[in-house]
C-alpha positions in Angstrom: 11.6 -3.6 -23.4 11.6 -6.7 -25.5 12.1 -5.8 -29.2 9.6 -6.8 -31.9 10.8 -7.0 -35.5 9.8 -8.4 -38.9 10.8 -12.1 -39.3 13.2 -12.9 -42.0 13.8 -16.2 -43.8 16.7 -17.0 -41.4 14.2 -17.0 -38.5 12.4 -20.1 -39.8 14.3 -22.7 -37.7 13.8 -20.7 -34.5 10.1 -20.1 -35.2 9.2 -23.8 -35.6 9.5 -24.7 -31.9 7.4 -21.7 -31.0 4.7 -22.8 -33.4 4.8 -26.3 -31.8 4.4 -24.7 -28.3 1.4 -22.7 -29.6 -0.3 -25.7 -31.1 0.2 -27.7 -27.9 -1.3 -25.0 -25.7 -4.1 -24.2 -28.1 -4.9 -27.9 -28.8 -4.1 -28.0 -32.5 -2.5 -30.9 -34.3 1.1 -30.0 -35.2 2.8 -31.1 -38.4 6.3 -29.6 -38.6 6.5 -30.1 -42.3 3.2 -28.5 -43.0 4.2 -25.5 -40.8 7.5 -25.2 -42.5 5.8 -25.2 -45.9 3.2 -22.6 -44.8 5.6 -20.3 -42.9 8.4 -20.1 -45.4 6.6 -18.0 -48.0 5.5 -15.5 -45.4 9.1 -14.7 -44.4 10.3 -13.6 -47.9 8.0 -10.7 -48.6 4.6 -9.1 -47.9 2.8 -10.8 -50.8 0.9 -13.2 -48.5 1.2 -11.5 -45.1 3.7 -10.7 -42.4 5.4 -12.5 -39.5 6.6 -10.6 -36.5 9.0 -12.0 -33.8 9.5 -11.0 -30.2 13.2 -11.2 -29.4 14.1 -12.1 -25.9 17.4 -12.4 -24.0 17.8 -16.1 -24.9 16.3 -16.0 -28.4 12.8 -15.6 -29.8 10.1 -15.5 -27.1 7.0 -15.0 -29.4 5.6 -14.4 -32.8 2.6 -13.1 -34.6 1.4 -14.2 -38.1 -0.9 -11.9 -40.1 -2.2 -13.0 -43.5 -4.1 -11.1 -46.2 -7.6 -11.5 -47.5 -9.8 -9.4 -49.7 -13.3 -8.3 -49.0 -16.0 -6.6 -50.9 -17.7 -5.6 -47.6 -14.5 -4.2 -46.3 -13.6 -2.4 -49.5 -10.4 -4.3 -50.3 -7.5 -5.8 -48.3 -8.3 -7.2 -44.9 -6.2 -9.2 -42.6 -6.3 -12.3 -40.4 -4.3 -12.5 -37.2 -3.7 -16.2 -37.7 -1.5 -16.8 -34.7 -0.1 -14.8 -31.8 2.0 -16.6 -29.2 4.2 -15.3 -26.3 6.1 -17.6 -24.0 6.1 -15.3 -21.0 2.7 -13.8 -20.4 1.5 -11.0 -18.1 4.6 -8.9 -18.8 3.2 -6.7 -21.6 5.0 -8.5 -24.4 1.9 -9.8 -26.0 0.4 -6.3 -26.1 3.6 -4.9 -27.7 3.6 -7.8 -30.3 0.0 -7.2 -31.1 0.4 -3.5 -31.5 3.3 -3.9 -33.9 1.4 -6.5 -35.9 -1.7 -4.3 -36.2 0.4 -1.3 -37.3 2.1 -3.5 -39.9 -1.2 -4.6 -41.3 -2.5 -1.0 -41.4 0.6 0.1 -43.1 0.2 -2.7 -45.7 -3.3 -1.3 -46.6 -5.5 -3.6 -44.5 -8.7 -1.8 -43.4 -9.7 -4.3 -40.7 -8.4 -7.4 -39.0 -10.1 -10.6 -37.9 -9.1 -13.4 -35.6 -10.4 -16.7 -34.4 -10.2 -18.2 -30.9 -11.0 -21.6 -29.5 -14.5 -21.5 -27.9 -13.3 -22.4 -24.4 -10.5 -19.8 -24.4 -12.2 -16.9 -22.6 -9.0 -15.4 -21.3 -7.5 -14.9 -24.8 -10.8 -13.2 -25.9 -10.5 -10.9 -22.9 -7.0 -10.0 -24.0 -8.2 -9.2 -27.5 -11.2 -7.2 -26.3 -8.9 -5.1 -24.2 -7.1 -4.2 -27.4 -10.2 -3.1 -29.3 -11.5 -6.3 -30.9 -15.2 -6.9 -30.7 -17.3 -10.0 -31.0 -19.1 -10.6 -34.3 -22.4 -12.3 -35.0 -21.0 -14.2 -38.0 -20.0 -17.8 -37.6 -17.0 -19.2 -39.6 -17.4 -22.6 -41.2 -14.6 -24.6 -42.9 -13.9 -27.6 -45.0 -10.8 -29.1 -46.5 -10.2 -28.7 -50.2 
């Protein structure tokens, strides 16, 4: 079984290519400097969230990023599964990675977790639904600050 563990600052260099792969597959613009700046603080402690890595035989094969939010509706800390990526799919690694990330969020005091998927990505929504996620009626909006 492929081990899942908390990422540490020394993992930053190995995580960057995985994030680039995720962005290419998911259709996101990738800016390596922006990713490095955003990922670095998550690797030092739990203040902003947690990063989990999936170690494979030849190095890291996946990662999950969970960040913290705060909600009056939820009664305090909630979490966002910001990214989850596994290089080799359909082998159970994504399910293991997700389970560990969810447990980490629960242990850190989060009472619920959210995620966002791209509208055309039905297969990833099926994956998350198999793991207990449900569709919401709310619609997220965003704007740069």
